[in-house]
N, C-alpha and C positions, 0 to 999 in steps of 0.2 A: 629421751635425753637429747637426741638430735634436734627435736623441735624446740626444746628449751634453749639450746645453744644458738639455733637460728634466730629465735625470738630475741635473745640477748644481743646478738650481733646486729640485728635489724634495728633494735632500739639504740644501740651505740651509734650506728650510722645516722639515724635520724637526729640524735642529739648533736652529732658533729655537724650535720647539715644546718641545723637550727643555729648553732654557735657561729658557723661561717656566715650565715645570712645576717645575724645580729651584728657581727663585726663589720660586714660590708655596709649595712645600713648606718652604723655609727660613723664609719669613715666617710660615706657619702654625705651624711648630715653635716659633718664637720666641713667637708669641701664646700657644700652649698652655703653654709653659714659664713665661711670665710669669703666666698664669692660675693654674697650679699653685702657683707661689711665693706669689701673693696668697692663694689658698685655704689654704695651709699656715700663713700668718701669721694668718689668721682663726681657724683651728683652735686655734693656740697661744693666741690672745687668749681664745677661749671656754673653753679648758681652764683658763687662769689665773682667769677670772671664776668658773668653776664651783668650782675649788679654794678660792677666796676665800669664796664663798658657803657652801660646806660648812663651812669653818673657822668662819665667823660663826655658823652654826647650832650647831655643836659647842660653841663658846664660850658661846652663849646657853643651851644645854642644861646645861652644866656649872654656870653661874651659877645657873640655876633649881634644879638638884639641890643646890647648896650652901646654898640658903635653908632 
């Protein structure tokens, strides 16, 4: 009977550990997904700023060349 109890307790602990791992993985996945989304938004912003800056330089060069 003691062995059955020990086995049952061991299995409960294993299930608890597995559950905790799964919860941590789910939380980490959400964190990473959120971070990736944030970084993609930053990249898009920087791309827009770069495109705008390049356009301004091209416009300035065109105006200079027109003089």
